[in-house]
Short mmCIF file of the C-alpha atoms (twelve columns), coordinates in Angstrom:
data_MODEL
# 
_entry.id   MODEL 
# 
loop_
_atom_site.group_PDB 
_atom_site.id 
_atom_site.type_symbol 
_atom_site.label_atom_id 
_atom_site.label_alt_id 
_atom_site.label_comp_id 
_atom_site.label_asym_id 
_atom_site.label_seq_id 
_atom_site.Cartn_x 
_atom_site.Cartn_y 
_atom_site.Cartn_z 
_atom_site.pdbx_PDB_model_num 
ATOM 1   C CA . UNK A 1   98.841 103.454 84.662 1 
ATOM 2   C CA . UNK A 2   97.266 100.246 85.959 1 
ATOM 3   C CA . UNK A 3   93.876 101.916 86.420 1 
ATOM 4   C CA . UNK A 4   94.107 103.392 82.923 1 
ATOM 5   C CA . UNK A 5   94.801 99.965  81.438 1 
ATOM 6   C CA . UNK A 6   91.900 98.530  83.425 1 
ATOM 7   C CA . UNK A 7   89.635 101.243 82.087 1 
ATOM 8   C CA . UNK A 8   90.726 100.574 78.514 1 
ATOM 9   C CA . UNK A 9   90.164 96.835  78.973 1 
ATOM 10  C CA . UNK A 10  86.680 97.408  80.373 1 
ATOM 11  C CA . UNK A 11  85.812 99.737  77.492 1 
ATOM 12  C CA . UNK A 12  87.050 97.123  75.009 1 
ATOM 13  C CA . UNK A 13  84.790 94.480  76.568 1 
ATOM 14  C CA . UNK A 14  81.765 96.806  76.455 1 
ATOM 15  C CA . UNK A 15  82.398 97.747  72.830 1 
ATOM 16  C CA . UNK A 16  82.909 94.111  71.865 1 
ATOM 17  C CA . UNK A 17  79.588 93.094  73.385 1 
ATOM 18  C CA . UNK A 18  77.710 96.026  71.884 1 
ATOM 19  C CA . UNK A 19  79.025 95.441  68.356 1 
ATOM 20  C CA . UNK A 20  79.293 91.660  68.229 1 
ATOM 21  C CA . UNK A 21  76.379 90.226  70.167 1 
ATOM 22  C CA . UNK A 22  73.075 89.461  68.467 1 
ATOM 23  C CA . UNK A 23  70.411 91.126  70.588 1 
ATOM 24  C CA . UNK A 24  67.435 89.021  69.629 1 
ATOM 25  C CA . UNK A 25  66.686 85.348  69.230 1 
ATOM 26  C CA . UNK A 26  63.192 84.867  67.861 1 
ATOM 27  C CA . UNK A 27  62.306 87.286  70.674 1 
ATOM 28  C CA . UNK A 28  62.957 84.718  73.385 1 
ATOM 29  C CA . UNK A 29  65.551 84.081  76.043 1 
ATOM 30  C CA . UNK A 30  67.613 87.123  75.072 1 
ATOM 31  C CA . UNK A 31  69.751 89.286  77.335 1 
ATOM 32  C CA . UNK A 32  68.117 92.472  76.107 1 
ATOM 33  C CA . UNK A 33  64.767 93.990  77.041 1 
ATOM 34  C CA . UNK A 34  64.720 95.414  73.545 1 
ATOM 35  C CA . UNK A 35  63.209 92.243  72.106 1 
ATOM 36  C CA . UNK A 36  60.174 92.481  74.387 1 
ATOM 37  C CA . UNK A 37  59.847 96.156  73.535 1 
ATOM 38  C CA . UNK A 38  59.791 95.229  69.858 1 
ATOM 39  C CA . UNK A 39  57.196 92.555  70.322 1 
ATOM 40  C CA . UNK A 40  55.028 94.865  72.409 1 
ATOM 41  C CA . UNK A 41  54.948 97.270  69.467 1 
ATOM 42  C CA . UNK A 42  53.629 94.483  67.268 1 
ATOM 43  C CA . UNK A 43  51.350 92.621  69.639 1 
ATOM 44  C CA . UNK A 44  49.403 95.350  71.387 1 
ATOM 45  C CA . UNK A 45  46.485 95.584  71.535 1 
ATOM 46  C CA . UNK A 46  46.158 91.914  70.612 1 
ATOM 47  C CA . UNK A 47  45.885 89.968  73.893 1 
ATOM 48  C CA . UNK A 48  47.147 86.417  73.851 1 
ATOM 49  C CA . UNK A 49  49.572 86.913  70.998 1 
ATOM 50  C CA . UNK A 50  52.737 87.416  72.993 1 
ATOM 51  C CA . UNK A 51  56.218 86.590  71.763 1 
ATOM 52  C CA . UNK A 52  57.298 82.989  71.310 1 
ATOM 53  C CA . UNK A 53  60.494 81.554  72.735 1 
ATOM 54  C CA . UNK A 54  61.360 79.409  69.724 1 
ATOM 55  C CA . UNK A 55  64.901 78.415  70.650 1 
ATOM 56  C CA . UNK A 56  63.912 76.907  73.997 1 
ATOM 57  C CA . UNK A 57  60.188 76.423  74.631 1 
ATOM 58  C CA . UNK A 58  59.157 75.519  71.112 1 
ATOM 59  C CA . UNK A 59  62.270 73.428  70.530 1 
ATOM 60  C CA . UNK A 60  61.595 71.556  73.772 1 
ATOM 61  C CA . UNK A 61  58.094 70.672  72.596 1 
ATOM 62  C CA . UNK A 62  59.252 69.731  69.106 1 
ATOM 63  C CA . UNK A 63  61.946 67.455  70.552 1 
ATOM 64  C CA . UNK A 64  59.315 65.850  72.785 1 
ATOM 65  C CA . UNK A 65  57.143 65.328  69.721 1 
ATOM 66  C CA . UNK A 66  59.975 63.266  68.264 1 
ATOM 67  C CA . UNK A 67  60.309 61.121  71.383 1 
ATOM 68  C CA . UNK A 68  63.230 62.804  73.123 1 
ATOM 69  C CA . UNK A 69  61.168 63.594  76.218 1 
ATOM 70  C CA . UNK A 70  60.965 60.031  77.521 1 
ATOM 71  C CA . UNK A 71  64.625 59.174  78.078 1 
ATOM 72  C CA . UNK A 72  66.984 60.965  80.439 1 
ATOM 73  C CA . UNK A 73  70.679 61.760  80.632 1 
ATOM 74  C CA . UNK A 74  72.698 62.834  83.652 1 
ATOM 75  C CA . UNK A 75  74.335 66.245  83.260 1 
ATOM 76  C CA . UNK A 76  76.664 67.368  86.069 1 
ATOM 77  C CA . UNK A 77  74.895 65.090  88.507 1 
ATOM 78  C CA . UNK A 78  71.402 66.202  87.517 1 
ATOM 79  C CA . UNK A 79  68.915 64.126  85.548 1 
ATOM 80  C CA . UNK A 80  67.120 65.768  82.624 1 
ATOM 81  C CA . UNK A 81  65.298 64.566  79.563 1 
ATOM 82  C CA . UNK A 82  67.091 64.448  76.250 1 
ATOM 83  C CA . UNK A 83  64.563 66.977  74.958 1 
ATOM 84  C CA . UNK A 84  65.578 69.394  77.718 1 
ATOM 85  C CA . UNK A 85  69.254 69.068  76.817 1 
ATOM 86  C CA . UNK A 86  68.532 69.648  73.123 1 
ATOM 87  C CA . UNK A 87  66.463 72.765  73.920 1 
ATOM 88  C CA . UNK A 88  69.015 74.116  76.402 1 
ATOM 89  C CA . UNK A 89  71.824 73.611  73.902 1 
ATOM 90  C CA . UNK A 90  69.770 75.379  71.256 1 
ATOM 91  C CA . UNK A 91  69.051 78.331  73.547 1 
ATOM 92  C CA . UNK A 92  72.600 78.471  74.942 1 
ATOM 93  C CA . UNK A 93  74.007 79.596  71.614 1 
ATOM 94  C CA . UNK A 94  72.569 82.964  72.651 1 
ATOM 95  C CA . UNK A 95  74.352 82.840  76.019 1 
ATOM 96  C CA . UNK A 96  77.609 84.687  76.509 1 
ATOM 97  C CA . UNK A 97  80.207 82.455  74.916 1 
ATOM 98  C CA . UNK A 98  82.061 81.697  71.705 1 
ATOM 99  C CA . UNK A 99  78.978 80.915  69.618 1 
ATOM 100 C CA . UNK A 100 77.136 83.984  70.928 1 
ATOM 101 C CA . UNK A 101 79.823 86.352  69.660 1 
ATOM 102 C CA . UNK A 102 80.233 84.591  66.319 1 
ATOM 103 C CA . UNK A 103 77.507 86.210  64.210 1 
ATOM 104 C CA . UNK A 104 77.778 83.480  61.554 1 
ATOM 105 C CA . UNK A 105 75.619 81.310  63.833 1 
ATOM 106 C CA . UNK A 106 72.838 83.888  63.614 1 
ATOM 107 C CA . UNK A 107 73.096 85.955  60.449 1 
ATOM 108 C CA . UNK A 108 73.787 85.133  56.818 1 
ATOM 109 C CA . UNK A 109 73.251 86.300  53.259 1 
ATOM 110 C CA . UNK A 110 71.398 83.322  51.746 1 
ATOM 111 C CA . UNK A 111 67.679 82.715  52.065 1 
ATOM 112 C CA . UNK A 112 65.001 80.997  50.003 1 
ATOM 113 C CA . UNK A 113 61.358 81.262  51.020 1 
ATOM 114 C CA . UNK A 114 59.853 78.033  52.316 1 
ATOM 115 C CA . UNK A 115 63.109 76.124  52.033 1 
ATOM 116 C CA . UNK A 116 63.034 72.719  53.712 1 
ATOM 117 C CA . UNK A 117 65.975 71.263  55.594 1 
ATOM 118 C CA . UNK A 118 66.529 68.800  52.740 1 
ATOM 119 C CA . UNK A 119 67.005 71.594  50.202 1 
ATOM 120 C CA . UNK A 120 68.601 74.077  52.610 1 
ATOM 121 C CA . UNK A 121 71.565 71.722  52.924 1 
ATOM 122 C CA . UNK A 122 72.526 72.648  49.362 1 
ATOM 123 C CA . UNK A 123 72.676 76.385  50.051 1 
ATOM 124 C CA . UNK A 124 75.878 78.299  50.612 1 
ATOM 125 C CA . UNK A 125 74.807 79.928  53.891 1 
ATOM 126 C CA . UNK A 126 77.023 80.045  56.979 1 
ATOM 127 C CA . UNK A 127 74.168 79.072  59.318 1 
ATOM 128 C CA . UNK A 128 73.269 76.053  57.214 1 
ATOM 129 C CA . UNK A 129 76.929 75.014  57.213 1 
ATOM 130 C CA . UNK A 130 76.994 75.198  61.015 1 
ATOM 131 C CA . UNK A 131 73.846 73.052  61.138 1 
ATOM 132 C CA . UNK A 132 75.421 70.484  58.818 1 
ATOM 133 C CA . UNK A 133 78.681 70.418  60.790 1 
ATOM 134 C CA . UNK A 134 76.787 69.950  64.055 1 
ATOM 135 C CA . UNK A 135 74.737 67.104  62.574 1 
ATOM 136 C CA . UNK A 136 77.930 65.350  61.466 1 
ATOM 137 C CA . UNK A 137 79.431 65.800  64.929 1 
ATOM 138 C CA . UNK A 138 76.244 64.570  66.626 1 
ATOM 139 C CA . UNK A 139 76.219 61.435  64.478 1 
ATOM 140 C CA . UNK A 140 79.895 60.823  65.153 1 
ATOM 141 C CA . UNK A 141 79.408 61.173  68.916 1 
ATOM 142 C CA . UNK A 142 76.377 58.874  69.094 1 
ATOM 143 C CA . UNK A 143 78.018 56.233  66.887 1 
ATOM 144 C CA . UNK A 144 80.536 55.614  69.671 1 
ATOM 145 C CA . UNK A 145 77.902 54.634  72.253 1 
ATOM 146 C CA . UNK A 146 77.644 50.883  71.478 1 
ATOM 147 C CA . UNK A 147 79.947 48.869  73.714 1 
ATOM 148 C CA . UNK A 148 80.593 51.642  76.228 1 
ATOM 149 C CA . UNK A 149 79.846 51.399  79.941 1 
ATOM 150 C CA . UNK A 150 76.936 53.454  81.301 1 
ATOM 151 C CA . UNK A 151 79.001 56.481  82.323 1 
ATOM 152 C CA . UNK A 152 80.908 56.724  79.050 1 
ATOM 153 C CA . UNK A 153 77.741 56.154  77.005 1 
ATOM 154 C CA . UNK A 154 76.001 58.949  78.923 1 
ATOM 155 C CA . UNK A 155 78.896 61.299  78.134 1 
ATOM 156 C CA . UNK A 156 78.654 60.496  74.422 1 
ATOM 157 C CA . UNK A 157 74.899 61.065  74.421 1 
ATOM 158 C CA . UNK A 158 75.355 64.438  76.092 1 
ATOM 159 C CA . UNK A 159 77.894 65.423  73.452 1 
ATOM 160 C CA . UNK A 160 75.635 64.292  70.611 1 
ATOM 161 C CA . UNK A 161 72.521 66.041  71.952 1 
ATOM 162 C CA . UNK A 162 74.480 69.237  72.602 1 
ATOM 163 C CA . UNK A 163 75.674 69.308  69.012 1 
ATOM 164 C CA . UNK A 164 72.115 68.659  67.901 1 
ATOM 165 C CA . UNK A 165 70.793 71.631  69.877 1 
ATOM 166 C CA . UNK A 166 73.562 73.941  68.670 1 
ATOM 167 C CA . UNK A 167 72.853 72.974  65.076 1 
ATOM 168 C CA . UNK A 168 69.152 73.619  65.515 1 
ATOM 169 C CA . UNK A 169 69.871 77.161  66.664 1 
ATOM 170 C CA . UNK A 170 71.758 77.980  63.484 1 
ATOM 171 C CA . UNK A 171 69.048 76.342  61.376 1 
ATOM 172 C CA . UNK A 172 66.242 78.202  63.155 1 
ATOM 173 C CA . UNK A 173 68.029 81.519  62.766 1 
ATOM 174 C CA . UNK A 174 68.217 80.883  59.036 1 
ATOM 175 C CA . UNK A 175 64.413 81.158  58.938 1 
ATOM 176 C CA . UNK A 176 64.151 83.858  61.604 1 
ATOM 177 C CA . UNK A 177 66.687 86.347  60.312 1 
ATOM 178 C CA . UNK A 178 66.613 85.418  56.625 1 
ATOM 179 C CA . UNK A 179 69.093 87.787  54.918 1 
ATOM 180 C CA . UNK A 180 69.080 90.241  57.793 1 
ATOM 181 C CA . UNK A 181 72.857 90.043  57.974 1 
ATOM 182 C CA . UNK A 182 73.178 91.452  54.477 1 
ATOM 183 C CA . UNK A 183 74.106 95.083  53.891 1 
ATOM 184 C CA . UNK A 184 72.376 96.376  50.776 1 
ATOM 185 C CA . UNK A 185 74.667 99.100  49.461 1 
ATOM 186 C CA . UNK A 186 72.360 99.829  46.525 1 
ATOM 187 C CA . UNK A 187 69.652 101.218 48.797 1 
ATOM 188 C CA . UNK A 188 71.813 102.097 51.790 1 
ATOM 189 C CA . UNK A 189 69.328 100.107 53.846 1 
ATOM 190 C CA . UNK A 190 71.112 99.081  57.012 1 
ATOM 191 C CA . UNK A 191 70.867 95.427  57.866 1 
ATOM 192 C CA . UNK A 192 69.476 94.034  61.098 1 
ATOM 193 C CA . UNK A 193 73.029 93.655  62.343 1 
ATOM 194 C CA . UNK A 194 74.046 97.182  61.448 1 
ATOM 195 C CA . UNK A 195 70.811 98.646  62.799 1 
ATOM 196 C CA . UNK A 196 71.016 96.926  66.166 1 
ATOM 197 C CA . UNK A 197 74.680 97.446  66.880 1 
ATOM 198 C CA . UNK A 198 75.824 100.605 65.173 1 
ATOM 199 C CA . UNK A 199 73.481 103.205 66.570 1 
ATOM 200 C CA . UNK A 200 70.738 103.030 63.962 1 
ATOM 201 C CA . UNK A 201 67.957 101.330 65.882 1 
ATOM 202 C CA . UNK A 202 64.618 102.754 64.854 1 
ATOM 203 C CA . UNK A 203 64.680 102.567 61.054 1 
ATOM 204 C CA . UNK A 204 60.943 102.031 60.629 1 
ATOM 205 C CA . UNK A 205 58.884 100.256 58.017 1 
ATOM 206 C CA . UNK A 206 55.157 99.724  57.475 1 
ATOM 207 C CA . UNK A 207 53.471 96.664  58.950 1 
ATOM 208 C CA . UNK A 208 50.085 95.720  57.510 1 
ATOM 209 C CA . UNK A 209 47.048 94.086  59.063 1 
ATOM 210 C CA . UNK A 210 44.888 92.769  56.279 1 
ATOM 211 C CA . UNK A 211 44.415 95.592  53.754 1 
ATOM 212 C CA . UNK A 212 45.239 98.364  56.229 1 
ATOM 213 C CA . UNK A 213 48.488 99.711  57.572 1 
ATOM 214 C CA . UNK A 214 48.788 98.527  61.166 1 
ATOM 215 C CA . UNK A 215 51.659 100.738 62.283 1 
ATOM 216 C CA . UNK A 216 55.279 101.564 61.612 1 
ATOM 217 C CA . UNK A 217 57.754 99.390  63.470 1 
ATOM 218 C CA . UNK A 218 61.563 99.496  63.691 1 
ATOM 219 C CA . UNK A 219 62.780 97.153  60.972 1 
ATOM 220 C CA . UNK A 220 65.191 95.326  63.263 1 
ATOM 221 C CA . UNK A 221 62.229 94.179  65.373 1 
ATOM 222 C CA . UNK A 222 60.616 92.307  62.536 1 
ATOM 223 C CA . UNK A 223 63.268 89.702  61.790 1 
ATOM 224 C CA . UNK A 224 62.858 88.102  65.189 1 
ATOM 225 C CA . UNK A 225 59.134 88.428  65.606 1 
ATOM 226 C CA . UNK A 226 56.718 85.543  65.353 1 
ATOM 227 C CA . UNK A 227 53.942 88.153  65.284 1 
ATOM 228 C CA . UNK A 228 55.088 89.552  61.950 1 
ATOM 229 C CA . UNK A 229 55.504 87.681  58.695 1 
ATOM 230 C CA . UNK A 230 57.188 88.646  55.451 1 
ATOM 231 C CA . UNK A 231 54.691 87.830  52.685 1 
ATOM 232 C CA . UNK A 232 54.365 88.565  48.986 1 
ATOM 233 C CA . UNK A 233 51.729 90.766  47.393 1 
ATOM 234 C CA . UNK A 234 49.949 90.027  44.092 1 
ATOM 235 C CA . UNK A 235 52.936 91.409  42.175 1 
ATOM 236 C CA . UNK A 236 55.450 89.271  44.079 1 
ATOM 237 C CA . UNK A 237 56.730 92.160  46.174 1 
ATOM 238 C CA . UNK A 238 57.472 91.415  49.863 1 
ATOM 239 C CA . UNK A 239 55.845 93.286  52.728 1 
ATOM 240 C CA . UNK A 240 55.439 92.771  56.484 1 
ATOM 241 C CA . UNK A 241 52.074 91.635  57.828 1 
ATOM 242 C CA . UNK A 242 50.866 91.219  61.391 1 
ATOM 243 C CA . UNK A 243 49.986 87.612  62.149 1 
ATOM 244 C CA . UNK A 244 49.731 84.983  64.867 1 
ATOM 245 C CA . UNK A 245 52.627 82.577  65.266 1 
ATOM 246 C CA . UNK A 246 50.616 79.587  64.053 1 
ATOM 247 C CA . UNK A 247 49.942 81.379  60.763 1 
ATOM 248 C CA . UNK A 248 53.450 82.798  60.421 1 
ATOM 249 C CA . UNK A 249 55.063 81.106  57.424 1 
ATOM 250 C CA . UNK A 250 58.563 81.556  58.873 1 
ATOM 251 C CA . UNK A 251 57.547 79.997  62.205 1 
ATOM 252 C CA . UNK A 252 55.794 77.107  60.482 1 
ATOM 253 C CA . UNK A 253 58.765 76.323  58.241 1 
ATOM 254 C CA . UNK A 254 61.058 76.592  61.281 1 
ATOM 255 C CA . UNK A 255 58.934 74.007  63.062 1 
ATOM 256 C CA . UNK A 256 59.020 71.618  60.100 1 
ATOM 257 C CA . UNK A 257 62.759 72.104  59.556 1 
ATOM 258 C CA . UNK A 258 63.348 71.328  63.245 1 
ATOM 259 C CA . UNK A 259 61.342 68.118  62.885 1 
ATOM 260 C CA . UNK A 260 63.278 67.194  59.739 1 
ATOM 261 C CA . UNK A 261 66.619 67.899  61.404 1 
ATOM 262 C CA . UNK A 262 65.736 65.683  64.371 1 
ATOM 263 C CA . UNK A 263 64.453 63.020  61.982 1 
ATOM 264 C CA . UNK A 264 67.790 62.916  60.188 1 
ATOM 265 C CA . UNK A 265 69.486 62.180  63.500 1 
ATOM 266 C CA . UNK A 266 66.927 59.504  64.334 1 
ATOM 267 C CA . UNK A 267 67.205 57.918  60.890 1 
ATOM 268 C CA . UNK A 268 70.939 57.620  61.351 1 
ATOM 269 C CA . UNK A 269 70.070 54.672  63.567 1 
ATOM 270 C CA . UNK A 270 69.685 56.375  66.881 1 
ATOM 271 C CA . UNK A 271 66.413 56.283  68.828 1 
ATOM 272 C CA . UNK A 272 65.730 58.351  71.953 1 
ATOM 273 C CA . UNK A 273 65.779 55.188  74.063 1 
ATOM 274 C CA . UNK A 274 69.226 54.065  72.948 1 
# 
């Protein structure tokens, strides 16, 4: 009986992970080899255009650009820059934990092309709400620093920067996944979420390179790829086009939104050196 219960418990854990966990994260830092397989389908034979790790590597650079790379905090006895902590906290949302299993941090049903952080705050999207909540918590944590001793101030900074990184993840996934969490019953087109976690991986769509069809790629690959961009044709109809990350409209707006998000924190009255 005990072994049977153990077997049932193990099966429950496996099923929970397979149906609840987002497999991709802008094709970087994921726990699945599937993301790299997807990107290989898009990138080859284009040397030098490999996948981008947006949640960590790009976020680290963007945080440095805003001055968070000069000042350090002490985390569990180890010194690291504030930019590192922000990037780690952003990436860690995709680590096994509460936020990883809560798909509202990754997928939503609202998306407007080219939306800035300033206007995104007015949208009714679960990821944007998480970003707003994290910003409020980050501001609250950092506001308590003045007057504290060094150890207590360090703890508050860690809390604030962690919230900041978590919020950035949700914000970045807004641009990465768009409305990939939406199930369109009118066309029976399975969403990214459904496709990845309910046995329907492989639903392919055309990807274009200039005026020619490049290849067909599983649709669930495209939402996380910085090598594919969703663009509009002359009639306003969307289609997927192969591109480099620095020309990818979703990657570019993600970069700007990350800057804007960090700026809001800085404008609250907190500088990286404080």
